[in-house]
N, C-alpha and C positions, 0 to 999 in steps of 0.2 A: 575510827580505828578501834580495834579490840585486842585483847591480850595475846592472841595467837599471831598478830602482825609485828609485835614489838621487836623481834629479832630482825625482821626484814627492813624495818625503817631506821635502825640504828646501825652504825658501822662498829667495828670491834671495839675501837677506842670509846666511842659513846656508850656502848653497852657495858663496858668495864666501869666506866664513870657512873652509870646508873646503879651498878652493884655497889659501889663505894657510898652512893647516896643513900641506898637502901640500908646498908649496915651502919651508917652514922646514927647515933642516938639522938643527934640534934634534929634530924628530919624524920626518924622513924623509930618507934619503941614497940613495934609489933613483931615478934619472932616469926609469926605465920607468914609475913610478907617476905622475909628473908628466905624462908623455906620455899616459898613459891618461886622467887627469883632463882634459886639454886636449881630448881627443877628445869626452869627455862634455859639456864646457863648449861646445864649437863646435856640438854638435847643436842643431837648431832644434826637435826633438821627441824623445820617448823613443826609444832605440835598442833593437834586439834584440841578442842575444848574437852572432848572425852578423854583424851589421852592425859591431859592437864589433871582432870579430875580423879582419874585412876592412880596417877603417880602421887597425888596429895592425899586422897582418901582411901586408896586402895579398891575403889570401886567406881567403875566408869559411869554407873547410873546416878552417881552423885552430881553429875553435871546439871541434873533436873532439880536439885534440891535448893531450897532458899539459901541455905548457909554457904553454898558454893557461889551462887550469883552474887551474894552479898560480899564474899571475899574478893571476887573478880572486880566487882564495882569499886570497892575501896582501894584495891591495888591499883587500878586504873586512875583514880584520883591521885594517888601518890605519883604515879607515872607522869601524869600531866603537870603536877607540881615540880617534878624534876625537870621537865621541858622548859617550863618558866624559869626555873633557877638557872638553867644552862644558858638561856638567852640573857637573863640578867647579868650573869657572870661576863659575858662577851660584850656587854653594853656600858662602856663607861660613862656616858652621858646619862643613862637610866639611873646608874648608882649616884651620880652627883644629884640628880632631881630628887631621888628618894632621901639623901642626906639633907638637902635644902629643906625638904618638908619636915624632917625630924628636928632640924635646928629651929625652924619657925615654931613648931609645936613646944619647943623647950624654951622659946623666947630668947635665943642666944643671937642677939642682934649683930655683935661684932663677928662671930663665926659666920652667920648667914651672909653678911655683906662681903666678907673675905672670900667665902666659897663661890658667891654669885658672880663676883667680878673675875675670879679665877676661871670659873665655867664659861663665862663670856669669852676669855682669851683661848679656852680650849676648843670652843666651836670654831672660832676664827682660824685657828691653826691646824685644825683637823679636818673639817668639813668641806667639800667642794662648794662653791658658791652657786646655789640654786635656790628654788623656792623652799625646800627643807631648811636650808641654812638660814634664810631670813626669818622662816617661821620659829625656829629654835631660839634665835636671839630675841624676837618679839616676846616669846614665853618667859625666857630668863629675866629680861629686864621688866617685864610686868610683874614677875614675882618679887623682884627687888622693889620696884616701885610702890606696890601694896604695903611693903614693910618700912617704907622710909617716908618721913614727913617732908613736905615741900619746903624749900629754903626760898622765901620770898625776897630775901636780900640778895640773892644771886640767881634770878629767874632763868638767866641763859644757861645755867647748869642743870636745870630741872630735866628729870629722865623723860618727861613727856615728849621732849624734842627728839631724844634718841629713838624712843619707840615709834614715834610718828615717821622718822626716817626710814627704819627698818620695815614698818608696815607699808610704806609707799613702794619699797623695793619688792617686798613679798607680793603685793598686788600686782606690780608690773610683771614680775617673773612668772607668777602663777597664770595670769591672764595670756601672756604671750605663749607659755607652754600650751594652754588649752586652745588657743588660736591655731597653733601648729597641729595639734592633735584633730581638731575639728577639720582642717583643711585637708589633712590625710584622709579622714573618712570620706570627705566629699570627693576626693580623687579616686579612692579605692572602690567605694560602694556607691558612689553618685548620690550622696546623702546631702540635701539642701540645708545649709547652714546660715543662711542670710539673716534670719531673725534671731540667731543664738549668740551672735559675736557682740554682746553688749560691751559698752564703754569703748569700742574699738576706736572710733574718731577721736575721743579725748585722750586716750592712751597714746596714739600716734602723734598727736600734737605735743603732748607733754615730752615725749622722747626727742622729738625734733628740736624743741626749745632748749632742752638740756643735753643736747648731743655730746659735747666736749666732756662735760662732767661724767656722763655715764661711761664714755669711752675709757677715762682714767680710773674712775672709782668702781664701776660696775660693768666691765666689758662684756661679761656673759649676758647681761640683759640687752645691751646694745647689739650684740651678734645675733641674738634670737630675733631682734626687730629686723636687721639686715636681711637675715634669712627669710623672713616673711615676705619683705619688699622683693627680694630675689625671686621668690616663688611666684609673686603676683606680676612681675615685669616681663615675664617670658625670657628671662636670663638677660641681664645687662652685665657687661664685663666689668664696668666701673664699680658695680656693687660687689661682684666677685673679688676684685682686687682690693677693695676696702675691707672686705670681710678677712681675706688673708693678711692684709696689713695689720688690722687690730689685733688679730690672733698672735702674730709674730711678735708685736710690740708689747703685748701684755707681760708684765714683770713675772719672772719664774716664782717670786715669793707670793704671788696672788694665786690662790688655790682654786682655779676655775676648771671646769670639766672640758678641757680641750679636746679629749677623745670623743666625747659626745658631739661637740660643736662641729668637729671635722666630719664625723659620719653624717651629721645632718646636712652639711654642705654636699657631701658625696651623694646622699640620696636625692637632693634637690637637683643636682645636675643630671643624675640618671633620669629623673622624671622627664626632663626636656629632651633627653636623647631618645627615650621610649616613645615620645610624642613626634619623632621625626627631625628634631633640630639637630643639625650636624655640627661638625668642628668643635664639639666640646670634650672629646676623648682626651686631649692633652691636659685639660683641667683636672680630669678624673686621675690621670697618672701623677699630676703634681700633688693632689690631695693624698694619694697613696704613699708617695715618697715621704711627705711630711709625717704621716702616721707611723712609718717605719723609722725615720730619722730621729723622731721624738722618743723612740723605744716604747711607744703606746701599744704597738702590736705584741711586743714581747711581755708587757705588763698586763694587758687586758685581753689579748687575743683579737681575732678578727671573724666576724660572723660569716657564714656561708653566702648570704645574699649580698653582703658588702663586698666580699671578695669576688664574687661573680660580676658585680658591676665594674670592678677594676680590670679584671681579665678581659671582659668583653670589650672594654674600652681600648685596651692594648691591641686586641685582635683587629678592631676597627681600623686602626692606623698601621696595621701590619707589624707591631713590635712583638713579634712571636718569641724571639730570644729574651726580651725584657720579661715577657709575661711568664715564661718557663723559670727564669731565674727568681722573679718575685715569688712564685709558687714555691721554689725551693727554699726561700728565706722564711716564708711564713708557714711551711708545712706543719711544724709542731705546735702552732698556735691557733689552728682553725677551730672556731667554736661551732661544733654541730654534733649531733648525737653520734654520728659515725663520720669522724673527720676524714678517715681513709677514703670513704666514698666520695666526699666533697673533693678531696685532692685528685682522685682518679677521674672524676667527671669533668672538672675544669681542666686538667692536663689533657684529657682526650679532645676537649673542644679546641684547644690550642693546636694540638697535632692535627686535627681535622683541617684547620685552615692552613696548616703547613703542608697540606695534601699528603700527609703519612697516614693513610686510612687504615693501613694494617695495624700500626701500634695503637691508633685511636680506638679500633675495634676490640683490641686485646683489653685495653683499660675499660672499656664499657662493658665487657663481659665479666669483669671481676667486681663489678658494682652490684651490691645487694640493694635491689630496687624495692624499697619498703615505704616510700612516701611520694606524694605527687611531685615534688620537685625533681627528684632523681628519676622517676618513672618518665615523667614528660620530657625532660632535658634528653635523656638516653634515647627515647623513641624519636625524638625529633632530629637528633644528630644522625641516627640510623637512617632516618628518612631522607635526609640531605645527602648522605653518602649513596643510598640507593639511586637517588635522582641523577647525581654525577655519573654514576656508573650505568645509567640507562636501565635500571631494573624498575620500571615503572609500575609493574604489578605489585611489587613490594611497597612502593610509595602509596598507592591506593589502600592497600592493606594497614599499613602503619598510621596513616593519616585518620582512618576510620577508628582504629583502635584508640588513638589519642583523644578523639573527639567523644567517644563514648565514656572514656575515663574521666574526662573533664565534666561530662554531664552528671556523672554519678557520685562526684566528690563535692559536696556542698561547702567544704571548709576551705576551698581554694578561693583566694581573692578575685574579685570580679575583673580586676586589671589584667591578672595572668591568664584568667580564662578567656577573656576577649583576645588578647595578644596571641595566645597559642591557637585559638579557633580560626582566627583570620588566616594565619599562616597555613594551618592544615587545609583550609578551603582553597587557598590560592594554589599550593603545590599539588593538590589533588586535580584542580582544573587544568594545570599545566601538563601533568601526565596523561590525563585523558585526552588532550588535544593531540599529543604525540601518539598514543595507542590507536585513536580512531581514524587516523589517515585521512584527514579532511582534504579537500581540494586546496590547491595552494592559495588561491584567493580568499576562501573562507578561513583557512588557517592563519593567514596573515591578518585578516580583519579581526578575528577572535583575539589574536595575540596582541595587536595594538589596542583593542579595547580594554584588555586586562591590564596592560601596561598603564593606560590612562587612569584606571580604577586604582591600581597600586600606588601611583605617583600622587594621587589626590586624596589619599586616605587621611581621614582626620581622627582616626583612632589608633591606639598602639598596635603594632604588629611585630611579632617575634621574628627576628632575622630579616628585618625589612630590607636592608641594602643587599643582603645576599639574594633575596628574591628578585630585586631589581637587576642584579648582575645576571642572573640566570636567564631572565627575559631578554636582556641585551644579547647574550650569547645565542638564543634561540632565533632572534630576529636576524643576527648574522649567519645563520645556518650551520652553527656549530653545535 
């Protein structure tokens, strides 16, 4: 970052606070920095270095002079100090840690212990229980322990046992998080993680042996464990029910990340659905309702991909009105760069399956297609409408357009590329069969062969069931 970008990276409130910081004698004693800030403040648009130099020195050539470069360098150091101060002001825990450091330096033992214990309570009451939560508690108690003599008369009250307990939970929480991340990479980009999951066996044995204790005291750790088992099992309903049961029975006073845990469950179910496992749509809708009923959508929003999973599940069991109502309820809480695009795209998809092609196309036409998710989704919905309306020339053109786009965009996940490409290939072959007017026997043989291929797919395919439905209609002569 350089001085010309300061106005663009700060909003109006932040820029005004930076001005207050610059003018405070506590942070700045240089009038030249105040003058430079006022030049930036007075500008109606972003200034170049030449314009800044001319405003400050009266000569734009000064931008090449050593004193100008020194001025800008020192001003930017002050700006970075302001950013650090802003973050410090927002972090209560950082303030407490710095105060603890000061109390220790001054050898204020009573003040140190009092603030240390109070900070322990602050973390427990403020932080959601995750790996960071346990790490912060370890750090606080380690600082206290370093400053406190062991009491050999009451060894059971020694802080080493407290630290040991939090360290165990931190280790479990962090390792389970990393296992989930590794398995996600294995699934998304086919990365071999076999040799990387160190301590896996001993961790699972420990959790199994301490199951009831973890459920009651550390449910977020147990739920991560269940999520991994669910992922490995190919989806067992008993594990799903246990997950929901543990989550619902967790006391409201226990500050766990139920939002993140529900989204993890949602995406795990989605993985199995994408792999061809049926009859899980109702589970997705159940998770979606819990998210809304707990007011988690209102508080934290709902990402486009997560919302897409929910809506596609509702479409799969023909809950079109439920899907449109859910879209209405979450419309103002969609987390995406352009939430209106997301709303229009998913609404168009629902209307497509309701056979309201006119309204669906109207919504698709209003979408600004500026990223791969919207581009591919919009094109593939257009492709399906064209197929239904027997516009097979358009089907061939659109399917090729999508394949070329996928090939040229390396940032797209391997899972999506594979699913979209398989669909584009299949629908192209179906349209070519119709356009080439094969003999009836050849046509029927080709159709049966493709049907067998589609039914035995072991890789994800976009709109897999829709494709099967179209093949069935073609076999029936419709």
